[in-house]
C-alpha positions as CSV (number, residue, x, y, z in Angstrom):
1,M,-1.9,-16.8,13.7
2,K,-2.0,-17.7,17.6
3,I,-3.9,-20.8,18.6
4,N,-6.5,-19.7,21.2
5,Q,-7.3,-17.0,17.4
6,I,-7.8,-20.0,15.2
7,L,-10.0,-21.6,17.6
8,S,-12.6,-18.7,18.6
9,L,-13.3,-18.3,15.0
10,N,-15.5,-20.8,14.3
11,S,-18.4,-19.0,13.3
12,H,-17.8,-20.5,9.7
13,R,-18.5,-24.1,11.2
14,S,-21.9,-26.5,11.3
15,W,-21.0,-28.0,14.4
16,N,-19.3,-27.6,17.4
17,I,-15.3,-27.2,18.2
18,P,-14.5,-30.7,21.0
19,S,-14.7,-30.0,23.8
20,R,-11.5,-31.9,24.7
21,N,-7.6,-30.4,24.9
22,W,-6.9,-30.5,21.4
23,S,-3.5,-32.9,19.8
24,Y,-1.8,-32.1,17.1
25,Y,-0.9,-28.7,15.6
26,Q,0.6,-28.9,11.4
27,E,0.4,-26.2,8.7
28,W,-1.5,-27.5,5.1
29,N,0.3,-25.3,2.9
30,D,-0.2,-24.1,-1.1
31,A,-2.6,-26.2,-2.2
32,V,-4.4,-27.2,-4.9
33,F,-7.7,-28.6,-5.2
34,L,-8.8,-30.5,-7.8
35,H,-12.4,-31.6,-8.4
36,W,-14.9,-34.0,-10.1
37,K,-18.5,-35.2,-10.5
38,V,-18.6,-38.6,-10.4
39,N,-21.1,-41.5,-10.2
40,A,-22.8,-42.4,-6.8
41,E,-22.9,-45.7,-7.5
42,E,-19.6,-46.5,-8.8
43,L,-18.1,-44.4,-5.9
44,K,-20.0,-47.0,-3.5
45,K,-17.5,-49.5,-4.2
46,F,-14.9,-47.8,-2.8
47,I,-16.7,-46.6,0.5
48,P,-17.2,-47.7,3.7
49,K,-20.9,-49.0,4.2
50,D,-21.4,-47.6,6.5
51,L,-20.6,-43.8,5.3
52,E,-23.2,-42.3,3.8
53,I,-21.9,-40.6,0.6
54,D,-22.7,-36.6,0.4
55,L,-24.2,-35.0,-2.5
56,I,-24.8,-31.4,-3.4
57,E,-27.7,-30.9,-5.9
58,N,-27.7,-34.7,-6.6
59,S,-24.4,-35.2,-7.1
60,A,-21.1,-36.7,-5.8
61,W,-17.7,-35.6,-5.9
62,I,-14.0,-36.6,-5.7
63,S,-11.2,-34.3,-5.3
64,L,-7.3,-34.5,-5.8
65,V,-5.3,-32.3,-2.9
66,A,-2.0,-31.0,-3.7
67,F,-0.2,-29.5,-1.2
68,D,2.6,-28.9,1.1
69,M,2.2,-30.6,5.1
70,E,5.0,-28.5,6.9
71,N,5.4,-27.8,10.7
72,I,3.5,-31.1,12.1
73,R,3.9,-31.1,15.8
74,P,1.5,-32.4,19.1
75,R,0.4,-30.2,21.1
76,H,3.3,-29.9,24.0
77,L,6.4,-30.5,21.4
78,P,7.6,-28.6,18.7
79,A,7.9,-29.7,15.0
80,F,10.7,-31.8,14.2
81,P,12.0,-31.0,10.3
82,P,12.8,-34.4,9.1
83,I,9.6,-35.4,9.1
84,S,7.6,-32.4,10.6
85,Y,7.5,-31.2,7.0
86,F,6.4,-33.2,3.5
87,H,4.2,-33.3,0.6
88,E,1.1,-34.8,0.4
89,I,-1.2,-35.5,-2.2
90,N,-4.2,-37.2,-1.4
91,I,-7.6,-38.3,-3.2
92,R,-11.1,-37.9,-0.7
93,T,-14.6,-38.5,-0.9
94,Y,-17.2,-36.5,0.7
95,V,-19.5,-38.2,3.4
96,K,-21.4,-38.2,6.5
97,F,-21.2,-40.4,9.7
98,N,-23.2,-39.8,12.7
99,N,-24.9,-36.5,11.8
100,K,-21.7,-34.6,10.8
101,T,-20.2,-33.9,7.0
102,G,-16.7,-35.0,6.4
103,V,-14.2,-36.6,4.1
104,Y,-13.2,-39.5,2.9
105,F,-9.3,-40.9,1.8
106,L,-8.6,-43.6,-1.2
107,S,-5.6,-42.5,-0.8
108,I,-2.9,-40.6,0.5
109,E,0.9,-40.3,-0.9
110,G,3.7,-38.4,1.3
111,G,6.7,-37.4,0.0
112,K,9.1,-38.4,2.7
113,E,9.1,-42.4,3.4
114,L,9.9,-41.4,7.5
115,S,7.2,-39.3,7.3
116,C,4.6,-41.5,5.6
117,R,5.5,-44.6,7.6
118,I,5.1,-42.7,11.2
119,A,1.7,-41.2,10.0
120,K,0.9,-44.3,9.1
121,N,1.4,-46.0,12.2
122,M,-0.1,-43.8,14.4
123,S,-3.1,-42.4,12.8
124,G,-4.5,-45.6,10.4
125,L,-4.0,-43.4,7.5
126,P,-3.4,-45.1,4.1
127,Y,-0.3,-43.1,3.7
128,R,2.3,-44.6,1.1
129,Y,5.3,-43.0,-0.2
130,S,5.3,-41.6,-3.7
131,R,8.4,-40.1,-5.6
132,M,7.7,-36.3,-5.3
133,K,9.1,-33.2,-6.5
134,R,8.2,-29.5,-5.9
135,K,8.7,-26.1,-7.2
136,T,6.6,-22.7,-7.9
137,G,3.6,-23.7,-9.9
138,F,5.0,-27.1,-10.8
139,Y,4.0,-30.4,-9.0
140,T,4.9,-34.3,-9.7
141,S,4.6,-37.3,-8.1
142,E,5.4,-40.8,-9.4
143,N,4.9,-44.6,-8.0
144,N,4.7,-48.5,-8.8
145,S,3.5,-49.9,-6.2
146,P,-0.1,-49.5,-7.2
147,K,0.9,-47.1,-10.2
148,S,0.4,-43.8,-10.2
149,N,1.4,-40.4,-11.7
150,F,0.9,-37.3,-11.4
151,E,1.7,-33.5,-13.0
152,L,0.8,-30.6,-12.5
153,K,2.1,-27.1,-13.7
154,F,-0.6,-24.5,-12.7
155,K,-0.6,-19.8,-12.3
156,V,-2.3,-19.0,-9.9
157,S,-5.4,-16.1,-10.8
158,K,-7.3,-13.9,-8.7
159,K,-8.8,-14.4,-5.6
160,L,-12.7,-15.9,-5.1
161,E,-14.2,-13.1,-3.5
162,H,-17.4,-15.2,-3.2
163,K,-17.7,-18.5,-3.1
164,T,-20.3,-20.8,-4.6
165,Q,-22.3,-23.7,-2.1
166,T,-20.0,-25.8,-4.1
167,D,-16.8,-24.1,-3.0
168,L,-18.0,-24.9,0.6
169,F,-18.7,-28.0,0.2
170,L,-15.7,-29.3,-1.3
171,T,-13.2,-27.2,0.4
172,E,-14.9,-26.4,4.6
173,R,-14.7,-30.1,6.1
174,Y,-14.0,-30.3,10.0
175,A,-13.6,-34.3,10.2
176,L,-12.6,-37.4,7.8
177,F,-13.3,-40.9,8.6
178,Q,-12.1,-43.8,8.0
179,D,-12.0,-48.1,8.4
180,A,-9.6,-49.7,10.5
181,G,-10.5,-53.5,10.6
182,N,-13.5,-53.9,13.3
183,C,-14.2,-49.9,13.8
184,L,-14.6,-46.7,12.4
185,N,-12.5,-43.8,13.3
186,E,-12.9,-40.2,13.2
187,F,-10.7,-37.6,13.4
188,E,-11.9,-34.3,14.0
189,I,-10.0,-30.8,12.4
190,H,-10.4,-27.3,12.9
191,H,-9.0,-24.3,11.0
192,I,-9.8,-21.0,9.7
193,E,-11.9,-20.3,6.4
194,W,-9.5,-21.8,3.4
195,P,-8.6,-18.2,1.4
196,I,-9.6,-19.8,-2.3
197,H,-8.2,-18.1,-5.4
198,E,-8.9,-19.3,-8.6
199,I,-5.9,-21.2,-11.1
200,E,-5.2,-21.3,-14.8
201,I,-3.8,-25.1,-15.6
202,E,-1.3,-25.2,-18.1
203,N,-0.7,-28.5,-17.6
204,L,-2.0,-31.7,-15.9
205,K,-1.8,-35.8,-16.1
206,V,-3.9,-37.9,-13.4
207,D,-3.3,-41.4,-14.2
208,Y,-4.5,-43.1,-11.0
209,P,-5.4,-46.5,-12.4
210,Q,-7.3,-47.9,-9.3
211,F,-9.6,-44.7,-9.7
212,E,-9.7,-44.3,-13.7
213,D,-13.4,-45.0,-13.4
214,L,-13.6,-41.7,-11.7
215,I,-11.3,-38.9,-12.0
216,G,-10.2,-39.7,-15.3
217,K,-11.4,-36.6,-17.3
218,E,-10.6,-33.1,-16.6
219,P,-11.4,-31.9,-13.5
220,D,-15.1,-30.7,-13.5
221,L,-13.7,-27.2,-10.5
222,V,-10.2,-26.3,-9.6
223,H,-9.0,-24.4,-6.7
224,Y,-6.0,-22.6,-4.7
225,S,-4.8,-21.6,-1.9
226,S,-2.4,-20.6,0.5
227,G,-3.0,-22.7,3.3
228,V,-4.2,-23.1,6.6
229,Q,-3.2,-23.7,9.8
230,V,-4.7,-26.8,11.3
231,I,-5.8,-27.9,15.2
232,A,-6.7,-31.8,15.5
233,W,-8.2,-33.7,18.0
234,D,-6.9,-37.3,19.0
235,K,-9.5,-40.1,17.0
236,T,-12.3,-41.6,18.1
237,S,-13.5,-45.0,17.5
238,F,-16.6,-46.3,16.4
239,P,-18.0,-50.0,15.8
240,I,-18.9,-51.1,12.8
241,I,-21.4,-53.8,11.7
242,K,-19.5,-56.9,9.6
């Protein structure tokens, strides 16, 4: 789909697309979402004080999203394969700031060391390199600093024709927030509504000791998507009170 078409399909958003020029194009493909209900008080330990935890039906959630990051490029440049394509796993939760709902990353891992270094330096997001392998219906990741292990075997099932409010709450997010010392960075994004399928999990190992009180059990909800094309804007920074 052409970028102008993507930008024109915006009725599913809860606020308008930024009026300034977009900065980056990327694709989030072959994505698996694993979602857990969590204790909001426990979650607060991991969230900056300036962010409010976003709830649905009085529940807080955390998600692990494993996908392929592809075709990353600045607005006026082509993608560069050595850094523009890599596997990614992020662990995120759902927050509010300045009347916008978005996500906050507790962890981001990438499968290429150079890509992680560049992404971290340019965005300030907490990317780290992990050893990852992926093939159809199978995904693994391993890291020793800090320790983390992930293994997933799954089958894609039927398309979800009627999404619940919880499905939308966990997938349709058009801002992300990240603390950066004395400020809070906001990154706005846009894409069409995620096409979602059900999946059958055949094997799952999620071992992140630093988050064991949040994701140490079977997920409460799972999704799969073939992916979306994503338009992203440069960050906006807000001073925070220490």
